[in-house]
C-alpha positions as CSV (number, residue, x, y, z in Angstrom):
1,M,0.0,0.0,0.0
2,A,1.4,3.4,-0.9
3,F,1.6,6.1,1.7
4,S,1.8,9.9,1.4
5,K,4.2,12.1,3.3
6,T,1.8,12.4,6.2
7,G,1.6,8.6,6.5
8,I,-1.9,8.5,5.1
9,P,-2.4,5.8,2.5
10,R,-3.0,7.0,-1.1
11,T,-5.0,4.0,-2.1
12,A,-7.2,1.2,-0.7
13,Q,-8.6,3.4,2.2
14,H,-9.6,7.0,2.4
15,F,-8.3,7.6,5.9
16,L,-5.8,6.1,8.3
17,V,-7.4,3.7,10.7
18,C,-6.9,3.2,14.4
19,G,-4.2,0.6,15.2
20,T,-6.2,-1.0,18.0
21,E,-7.3,-4.6,17.1
22,E,-10.7,-4.7,15.4
23,C,-11.1,-0.9,15.5
24,E,-11.8,0.7,12.2
25,R,-12.3,4.2,13.2
26,N,-10.3,7.2,12.0
27,C,-6.8,7.5,13.5
28,E,-6.4,11.0,15.2
29,F,-3.8,10.3,17.9
30,Y,-0.5,8.5,18.4
31,C,1.1,7.1,21.6
32,N,4.8,7.8,21.3
33,P,6.1,5.3,23.8
34,C,3.8,2.5,22.4
35,H,4.1,3.6,18.8
36,Q,0.4,2.9,18.4
37,R,-2.2,4.7,16.3
38,L,-5.3,5.6,18.2
39,C,-8.8,7.0,17.6
40,K,-10.4,9.3,20.2
41,Q,-12.3,6.5,21.9
42,C,-9.3,4.1,22.0
43,R,-7.0,7.0,23.2
44,D,-9.3,7.5,26.2
45,E,-9.3,3.7,26.9
46,H,-5.5,3.6,26.4
47,M,-5.0,6.4,29.0
48,K,-7.1,4.6,31.7
49,S,-4.4,2.0,32.3
50,L,-2.3,3.0,35.3
51,E,0.9,1.6,33.7
52,I,0.7,4.0,30.8
53,Q,-1.0,7.1,32.2
54,N,2.2,9.1,31.8
55,H,2.6,8.1,28.2
56,E,2.9,10.9,25.7
57,V,-0.2,10.8,23.5
58,V,-0.2,13.4,20.7
59,L,-2.0,14.2,17.5
60,Y,-0.9,11.8,14.7
61,Q,0.8,14.6,12.8
62,Q,3.0,15.4,15.8
63,R,4.1,11.9,16.5
64,K,7.6,10.7,17.0
65,R,8.8,8.4,14.4
66,Q,9.5,4.8,15.5
67,L,13.1,3.7,15.4
68,P,13.5,1.1,12.6
69,V,14.5,-2.3,13.9
70,E,18.0,-3.4,12.8
71,K,19.9,-6.4,14.2
72,C,23.5,-6.2,15.3
73,K,25.8,-7.9,12.8
74,I,28.0,-9.1,15.6
75,H,25.2,-10.2,17.8
76,P,22.3,-11.1,15.5
77,T,19.9,-11.7,18.4
78,K,20.3,-8.2,19.7
79,D,18.7,-5.0,18.3
80,I,20.8,-1.9,17.6
81,D,19.3,0.5,20.1
82,M,22.3,2.5,21.6
83,F,24.7,5.2,20.4
84,C,28.2,5.6,21.7
85,K,29.0,9.3,21.9
86,E,32.7,8.9,21.9
87,C,32.9,6.6,18.9
88,Q,29.8,8.1,17.2
89,V,28.5,4.8,16.2
90,P,25.2,2.9,16.8
91,L,25.5,-0.5,18.6
92,C,23.6,-3.0,20.6
93,S,23.7,-3.4,24.4
94,K,26.1,-6.4,24.2
95,C,28.5,-4.4,22.1
96,A,28.3,-1.6,24.6
97,S,29.5,-3.9,27.4
98,K,32.3,-5.4,25.4
99,G,35.0,-4.4,22.9
100,G,36.5,-0.9,23.1
101,H,33.5,0.9,24.5
102,Q,34.2,0.5,28.3
103,R,33.5,3.7,30.3
104,H,32.0,5.4,27.2
105,T,28.9,7.4,27.3
106,F,25.8,5.9,25.6
107,V,22.6,7.5,24.4
108,D,19.2,6.0,23.5
109,L,19.4,5.6,19.8
110,E,15.8,6.7,19.5
111,I,16.8,10.1,20.8
112,I,19.6,10.3,18.2
113,Y,17.1,9.1,15.5
114,E,14.7,11.9,16.5
115,E,17.5,14.5,16.3
116,K,18.5,13.2,12.8
117,L,14.8,13.4,11.8
118,V,14.7,17.0,12.9
119,N,17.9,17.7,11.0
120,C,16.4,16.0,7.9
121,Q,13.2,18.1,8.2
122,E,15.4,21.2,8.5
123,E,17.3,20.2,5.3
124,I,14.0,19.5,3.5
125,S,12.7,22.8,4.7
126,K,15.8,24.6,3.4
127,I,15.5,22.9,0.0
128,L,11.8,23.5,-0.4
129,E,11.8,27.1,1.0
130,Y,15.1,28.4,-0.3
131,F,17.2,26.3,-2.7
132,L,14.4,25.2,-4.9
133,P,12.6,28.6,-5.2
134,I,16.0,30.3,-5.8
135,S,16.9,27.8,-8.5
136,Q,13.5,28.2,-10.1
137,D,13.9,32.0,-10.0
138,L,17.3,31.7,-11.7
139,Q,15.7,29.5,-14.4
140,K,13.1,32.1,-15.0
141,E,15.9,34.8,-15.1
142,F,17.7,32.6,-17.7
143,K,14.6,32.5,-19.9
144,K,14.0,36.3,-19.5
145,D,17.7,36.9,-20.4
146,A,17.4,34.7,-23.4
147,V,14.4,36.6,-24.7
148,K,16.2,39.9,-23.9
149,I,19.4,38.8,-25.8
150,K,17.3,37.8,-28.8
151,N,15.5,41.1,-28.9
152,I,18.7,43.0,-28.6
153,M,20.4,41.0,-31.3
154,D,17.4,41.5,-33.6
155,N,17.6,45.2,-33.0
156,I,21.3,45.2,-33.7
157,R,20.6,43.4,-37.0
158,I,18.0,45.9,-37.9
159,S,20.3,48.8,-37.1
160,M,23.1,47.2,-39.3
161,K,20.7,46.8,-42.2
162,T,19.5,50.3,-41.7
163,E,23.1,51.6,-41.8
164,V,23.8,49.6,-45.0
165,E,20.6,51.0,-46.7
166,F,21.6,54.5,-45.6
167,L,25.1,54.1,-47.0
168,K,23.7,52.7,-50.2
169,C,21.5,55.8,-50.5
170,L,24.5,58.0,-49.9
171,L,26.5,56.0,-52.5
172,D,23.7,56.3,-55.0
173,T,23.5,60.0,-54.4
174,V,27.3,60.5,-54.8
175,I,27.4,58.4,-57.9
176,S,24.4,60.2,-59.4
177,E,26.1,63.6,-58.7
178,N,29.4,62.4,-60.1
179,M,27.7,61.1,-63.3
180,K,25.9,64.4,-63.6
181,Q,29.2,66.3,-63.3
182,I,30.9,64.0,-65.9
183,D,28.0,64.7,-68.3
184,Q,28.4,68.5,-67.7
185,I,32.2,68.4,-68.3
186,E,31.7,66.2,-71.4
187,H,29.1,68.6,-72.8
188,S,31.3,71.6,-72.0
189,L,34.4,70.1,-73.7
190,L,32.5,68.9,-76.7
191,E,30.8,72.3,-77.0
192,D,34.2,74.0,-77.0
193,L,35.6,71.7,-79.5
194,N,32.5,72.1,-81.7
195,S,33.0,75.9,-81.5
196,Q,36.7,75.6,-82.5
197,G,35.7,73.3,-85.3
198,R,33.2,75.9,-86.6
199,T,35.9,78.5,-86.4
200,M,38.3,76.3,-88.3
201,D,35.6,75.6,-90.9
202,D,35.1,79.3,-91.5
203,Y,38.8,79.7,-91.7
204,T,39.1,76.9,-94.2
205,T,36.3,78.5,-96.3
206,Y,38.2,81.7,-96.1
207,L,41.4,80.0,-97.4
208,N,39.6,78.2,-100.2
209,N,38.0,81.5,-101.3
210,L,41.4,83.2,-101.2
211,V,43.0,80.5,-103.3
212,K,40.3,80.9,-105.9
213,E,40.8,84.7,-105.9
214,L,44.5,84.4,-106.3
215,H,43.9,81.9,-109.2
216,R,41.8,84.5,-110.9
217,C,44.6,87.1,-110.5
218,L,47.0,84.8,-112.2
219,S,44.6,84.6,-115.1
220,S,45.1,87.0,-117.9
221,T,41.8,88.8,-117.2
222,M,43.0,90.5,-114.1
223,P,46.8,91.2,-114.4
224,M,46.6,94.7,-113.0
225,K,45.0,93.6,-109.7
226,L,47.9,91.2,-109.1
227,I,50.3,94.1,-109.7
228,S,48.5,96.6,-107.5
229,E,47.5,94.6,-104.5
230,K,49.6,92.4,-102.4
231,P,47.5,89.5,-101.1
232,K,47.3,89.1,-97.3
233,I,46.6,85.8,-95.6
234,R,44.9,85.9,-92.3
235,S,46.5,84.1,-89.4
236,I,45.3,80.7,-88.4
237,P,42.7,81.2,-85.5
238,Q,44.0,80.4,-82.1
239,T,42.5,77.2,-80.6
240,T,43.0,75.4,-77.3
241,K,43.5,71.7,-76.3
242,P,40.7,70.3,-74.1
243,V,41.5,69.6,-70.4
244,I,40.5,65.9,-69.9
245,P,39.2,65.2,-66.4
246,V,41.0,62.5,-64.4
247,F,39.1,60.0,-62.1
248,T,40.8,59.2,-58.9
249,A,39.5,55.9,-57.5
250,G,38.6,55.8,-53.8
251,Q,41.2,54.1,-51.6
252,Y,39.0,52.4,-49.0
253,S,39.8,49.5,-46.7
254,K,37.6,47.2,-44.7
255,S,38.3,49.3,-41.6
256,D,37.1,52.4,-43.4
257,V,33.9,50.6,-44.3
258,T,33.6,49.4,-40.7
259,K,33.9,52.9,-39.5
260,L,31.1,53.9,-41.8
261,L,28.8,51.1,-41.0
262,G,29.5,50.7,-37.3
263,K,31.3,48.0,-35.3
264,I,30.0,45.4,-32.8
265,H,32.0,45.1,-29.6
266,I,31.4,43.7,-26.1
267,P,32.0,46.3,-23.4
268,E,35.0,45.7,-21.2
269,I,33.1,45.1,-18.1
270,K,33.8,42.3,-15.6
271,T,31.2,39.6,-15.7
272,K,28.7,40.2,-12.9
273,K,27.6,37.3,-10.8
274,R,23.9,36.9,-10.4
275,E,22.7,38.1,-7.0
276,I,21.3,35.3,-4.8
277,R,19.5,36.2,-1.7
278,P,21.2,34.9,1.4
279,I,19.5,32.0,2.9
280,E,18.9,34.0,6.1
281,S,16.6,36.4,4.2
282,V,14.3,33.6,3.2
283,Y,14.8,30.7,5.5
284,N,14.6,32.7,8.7
285,T,11.3,34.2,7.7
286,A,9.8,30.8,6.7
287,T,9.3,30.4,10.4
288,K,7.1,27.3,10.6
289,H,9.8,25.2,9.0
290,S,12.9,27.2,10.0
291,L,15.5,25.9,12.3
292,E,14.6,28.2,15.1
293,Q,10.9,27.4,15.0
294,L,11.6,23.6,14.8
295,K,13.8,23.9,17.8
296,K,11.1,25.8,19.7
297,Y,8.6,23.2,18.6
298,R,10.8,20.4,19.8
299,K,11.4,22.2,23.1
300,K,7.6,22.5,23.6
301,S,7.2,18.9,22.5
302,A,9.7,17.9,25.2
303,K,7.7,19.8,27.7
304,K,4.5,18.2,26.6
305,Q,6.0,14.8,27.5
306,T,5.9,15.8,31.2
307,L,2.7,17.8,31.1
308,S,-0.8,16.7,31.6
309,L,-4.1,18.2,33.0
310,S,-3.9,18.4,36.8
311,T,-6.8,17.0,38.9
312,S,-7.3,20.4,40.5
313,V,-6.5,24.1,39.7
314,T,-4.1,25.8,42.0
315,K,-4.0,29.6,42.6
316,V,-0.4,30.7,42.3
317,K,-0.6,34.4,43.1
318,E,-2.7,37.6,42.6
319,L,-1.6,40.9,41.0
320,Y,-3.2,44.2,42.1
321,V,-2.9,47.0,39.5
322,P,-3.9,50.4,40.9
323,G,-6.1,52.6,38.8
324,V,-7.5,49.7,36.8
325,Y,-11.3,49.1,37.0
326,S,-11.7,45.9,34.8
327,V,-9.1,43.6,33.1
328,Y,-10.4,43.0,29.6
329,H,-7.3,41.9,27.8
330,I,-3.8,40.6,28.7
331,S,-0.6,40.3,26.7
332,L,2.6,38.9,28.2
333,E,6.1,40.1,27.3
334,Q,9.1,37.9,27.4
335,S,10.9,40.4,29.7
336,D,8.8,39.6,32.8
337,R,6.3,42.3,31.9
338,L,2.7,42.4,30.8
339,W,0.2,44.7,29.2
340,I,-3.5,44.9,30.4
341,S,-6.4,46.9,29.0
342,Y,-9.4,48.1,30.8
343,S,-12.4,50.4,30.2
344,Y,-12.4,52.9,27.3
345,G,-9.2,51.6,25.7
346,N,-6.7,52.4,28.4
347,L,-3.5,50.3,28.3
348,V,-1.2,49.7,31.3
349,Q,2.2,48.0,31.3
350,T,3.2,46.5,34.6
351,D,5.8,44.1,36.0
352,L,4.8,40.7,37.4
353,Q,4.2,42.2,40.8
354,G,1.6,44.7,39.4
355,K,3.8,47.7,39.5
356,E,2.9,50.2,36.8
357,I,5.6,51.0,34.2
358,Q,3.6,53.1,31.7
359,R,0.1,53.9,30.6
360,I,-1.3,54.6,27.1
361,K,-4.7,56.0,26.0
362,T,-6.2,54.3,22.9
363,C,-9.3,54.8,20.9
364,S,-10.5,51.2,21.1
365,E,-13.4,50.2,23.3
366,R,-11.5,47.6,25.3
367,G,-7.9,48.2,24.2
368,Y,-7.4,45.2,22.0
369,H,-3.7,44.6,21.8
370,T,-0.9,42.0,21.3
371,V,2.9,41.7,21.8
372,T,5.1,40.5,18.9
373,Q,8.0,38.1,19.1
374,D,10.3,41.2,18.9
375,G,8.7,42.7,22.0
376,D,6.7,45.4,20.1
377,L,3.2,46.3,21.4
378,I,0.5,46.5,18.7
379,F,-3.0,47.8,19.4
380,T,-6.1,48.8,17.4
381,D,-7.5,52.3,16.9
382,Q,-11.2,51.8,16.1
383,D,-11.9,55.5,15.5
384,K,-9.2,56.0,12.9
385,K,-9.4,52.3,11.6
386,V,-5.7,51.8,12.0
387,I,-3.4,49.4,13.8
388,N,-0.6,51.1,15.7
389,R,2.8,49.7,16.7
390,I,4.9,50.8,19.6
391,T,8.5,49.7,19.5
392,K,10.7,49.1,22.5
393,D,12.0,52.6,22.3
394,N,8.4,53.9,22.6
395,N,8.1,55.1,19.0
396,I,4.4,55.0,17.9
397,T,3.7,54.4,14.2
398,E,0.5,53.6,12.2
399,S,1.5,50.3,10.7
400,I,-1.7,49.2,9.0
401,K,-4.8,51.0,7.7
402,T,-7.9,48.9,7.6
403,G,-10.0,51.1,5.2
404,N,-13.7,50.8,6.0
405,W,-13.3,48.0,8.4
406,V,-13.2,48.6,12.2
407,P,-10.3,46.6,13.7
408,L,-11.3,44.8,16.9
409,S,-9.3,41.8,18.1
410,I,-5.6,41.3,17.3
411,H,-3.0,38.6,17.8
412,S,0.6,38.3,16.8
413,S,1.5,34.7,15.7
414,H,4.2,32.9,17.6
415,I,4.6,30.6,14.6
416,N,5.5,33.0,11.9
417,G,5.0,36.6,13.2
418,D,1.9,37.3,11.1
419,L,-0.9,39.5,12.5
420,L,-4.4,38.1,12.8
421,V,-7.1,40.8,13.1
422,G,-10.8,40.5,13.8
423,M,-12.8,43.2,12.0
424,K,-16.4,44.4,11.5
425,K,-18.2,46.7,9.1
426,T,-22.0,47.3,9.5
427,E,-23.5,43.7,9.2
428,E,-20.2,42.1,8.1
429,A,-17.2,40.7,10.0
430,K,-14.0,38.9,9.0
431,V,-10.5,37.8,10.1
432,T,-7.6,39.2,8.1
433,R,-4.1,38.0,8.1
434,Y,-1.1,40.4,7.6
435,N,2.5,39.7,7.4
436,K,5.2,41.5,9.5
437,T,5.4,44.3,7.0
438,G,1.7,44.9,7.0
439,K,0.9,43.3,3.7
440,E,-2.5,41.7,3.5
441,L,-2.3,38.0,3.0
442,Q,-5.6,36.4,3.7
443,N,-9.3,37.3,4.4
444,I,-11.5,34.8,6.2
445,Q,-15.2,35.5,6.2
446,W,-17.3,32.5,5.0
447,D,-17.6,28.8,5.8
448,N,-17.7,26.0,3.2
449,K,-21.4,26.4,2.8
450,G,-21.2,30.1,2.1
451,Q,-22.5,31.1,5.6
452,R,-20.9,34.0,7.5
453,L,-18.4,32.7,10.1
454,Y,-18.4,35.8,12.3
455,K,-20.6,38.6,13.7
456,L,-18.4,40.2,16.4
457,P,-14.9,38.5,16.5
458,H,-13.7,40.5,19.6
459,Y,-10.9,38.1,20.8
460,I,-8.6,36.0,18.7
461,T,-5.6,33.6,19.0
462,E,-3.7,31.0,17.1
463,N,-3.2,27.3,18.2
464,I,0.0,25.3,17.9
465,N,-1.3,23.5,14.8
466,G,-1.9,26.9,13.0
467,D,-5.7,26.9,13.7
468,I,-7.2,30.5,14.0
469,C,-9.5,30.4,17.1
470,T,-11.8,33.3,17.4
471,S,-14.1,34.3,20.3
472,D,-17.2,35.8,18.7
473,F,-19.6,37.4,21.0
474,Y,-22.6,36.1,19.1
475,N,-21.3,32.9,17.3
476,G,-19.2,31.4,20.1
477,V,-15.8,30.0,19.5
478,V,-15.1,29.7,15.8
479,S,-12.0,27.8,14.6
480,V,-10.6,27.7,11.1
481,N,-7.4,26.1,9.9
482,K,-4.4,28.1,8.7
483,T,-5.8,28.1,5.1
484,G,-9.1,29.6,6.4
485,Q,-11.1,26.4,6.1
486,Y,-13.9,26.0,8.7
487,R,-13.1,23.4,11.4
488,F,-15.6,23.7,14.2
489,S,-17.7,26.0,16.4
490,Y,-18.2,25.7,20.2
491,K,-21.3,27.3,21.7
492,G,-21.0,26.3,25.3
493,Q,-23.1,24.0,27.5
494,E,-25.9,26.4,28.2
495,S,-28.4,27.9,25.9
496,K,-26.7,31.3,26.2
497,F,-23.0,31.4,25.6
498,T,-21.2,34.7,25.2
499,P,-17.4,34.1,25.0
500,W,-14.8,36.7,25.9
501,G,-11.0,36.3,26.2
502,I,-9.4,33.3,24.5
503,C,-5.9,31.7,24.4
504,T,-4.3,28.3,23.7
505,D,-1.7,26.3,25.7
506,V,1.3,24.2,25.0
507,L,-0.9,21.1,24.6
508,G,-3.0,22.8,21.9
509,Q,-5.9,23.1,24.3
510,I,-8.2,26.1,24.1
511,L,-9.1,28.2,27.1
512,V,-12.1,30.7,26.8
513,C,-13.9,32.9,29.2
514,D,-17.7,33.1,29.0
515,G,-18.3,35.8,31.7
516,F,-19.0,33.2,34.4
517,S,-16.3,30.5,34.0
518,V,-13.3,29.4,32.0
519,H,-13.9,26.5,29.6
520,L,-11.1,24.2,28.5
521,L,-11.5,22.6,25.1
522,D,-9.4,20.2,23.2
523,Q,-7.9,21.0,19.8
524,N,-11.1,19.9,18.1
525,G,-13.4,22.0,20.1
526,Q,-14.6,19.3,22.5
527,L,-15.2,20.4,26.1
528,L,-12.7,18.8,28.5
529,S,-13.8,20.7,31.6
530,L,-15.0,23.9,33.1
531,L,-11.6,24.8,34.4
532,L,-12.5,27.8,36.6
533,T,-16.0,28.5,38.0
534,Q,-17.4,30.5,40.8
535,K,-16.3,27.7,43.1
536,Q,-12.8,29.0,42.6
537,W,-14.1,32.5,43.3
538,V,-14.0,33.4,39.7
539,R,-16.9,35.9,39.2
540,R,-16.8,37.6,35.8
541,P,-13.8,36.3,33.8
542,R,-13.1,38.5,30.8
543,S,-9.5,37.8,29.7
544,V,-7.1,34.9,29.8
545,C,-3.5,34.4,28.8
546,E,-0.8,31.7,29.4
547,D,2.9,32.4,30.3
548,D,6.0,30.3,29.5
549,E,5.6,28.3,32.7
550,N,2.2,27.1,31.6
551,N,0.4,29.3,34.2
552,I,-2.8,31.1,33.1
553,Y,-3.5,34.8,34.0
554,V,-7.2,35.5,34.4
555,G,-8.6,39.0,34.4
556,Q,-12.1,39.8,35.7
557,D,-14.7,42.6,35.4
558,Y,-15.2,45.2,38.1
559,T,-11.8,44.5,39.8
560,N,-8.2,45.4,39.4
561,T,-7.1,42.0,40.4
562,L,-5.2,39.6,38.1
563,T,-5.2,36.0,39.3
564,V,-2.6,33.4,38.2
565,Y,-3.4,29.7,38.2
566,K,-1.6,26.4,37.5
567,Y,-3.6,23.7,35.9
568,L,-1.0,21.5,34.2
569,Q,1.3,19.1,36.0
């Protein structure tokens, strides 16, 4: 049977079945120590056994891969299940006790295998998110450059032909003028010769007539004329020789013609290497699959192995914040500080003892805000319809304008740094995703049946699997996956359920306030328990937030008290 990358068969069955004998339900969970696939019902049965209550049962997609069984070549009856740190080789328990491994340090091979899987995932992530896209971009550049070169060469050919045609026109013009000049010279010379010829014709006639006259004088009829007159002969008319033009042929070389027509040359410029973005500029921003995020995920996963829901909720401490009337929203910073908001959009930053550090007035009804991974505070301005950012040096900037939409809830993703914003406009509501630079990436408004998902999304958060969980005052808890596809809605256990603050924990569980208690849901929206009720002196819970120690901070209405509880063990 062929399996996809997620381990789900491509053929023969349309879902991955539970690994429990004779159970054919859909597999959703995985027991890491037992390496067993489990459906929800079998998971519950599996966890009832006292021997395996501390086993790590996770979603199937988050499972640890089972170490492949391989027999030792030296001891064929033994499995290779250990790793010698000094020799950097895998071996069986018998090899570890003999040979050259005495006093060496050994590690469970399954741990090494898990580390190698993480490294492999990192390399796959680098290839898919950096090397492949860069290579594909370069291929596109090659094609663009090829088209560009062809166009340039075609233009050069056209220019060369144009130069030749122009030179031909010049040559035709010069030749035509030269021919005309030759014709004029020829005509002038011939005209002069004809004129001299006519002169000589007249002179010849004159001489012939004179000869006739003299012959008559020699005759007997005119003897006296010969005696009295001495004949005069006119001089021969002066004539000139024609000056014949001389043609000097042009002395042109190939280089002269090249100068006339132009020359192709490649500029003397050093070959430029194509710019390739450094891996940090891409890989570090692809946070879900980046090294840093994988390490964080593995760190959380390691914590999850030792965490489970406690049988009781323990109050850790209380913080009293002077000048605060109601705690509507809480955001924790990494530097042992927190931001809370109360009536009319006022924001207060305090330390973990409740001492005020600074106070900000906003134009949001309940001061919806969030803290980014970089420690910046981001809050909404409902009047101006903008989202503001306050950096660590207290510079306030308008980072995002939301147009006609009024921004309400806001959450900074700890997976990739995106901003998730719940908005409303007249009868419409939506959730919009922005990246760190404020570019709009995604709008979520409808379910798969074309129904509106939201009416008033006034609190929002993101789960560890990328689900966007929204607390909608009228529609309950609405969850969609990271692509915006509807997953589930939770509308409480009573007929009227009006959710307020919402957050998720390291186990992927969802905590939501309803004004009377704090509900704990699993990742699929199923109620696990009413975590805090009036029995724990919780009167009007409005906000909830979890810190890095897996404690929850609960803010209430009509009080300046912030209560911290521990519910995981």
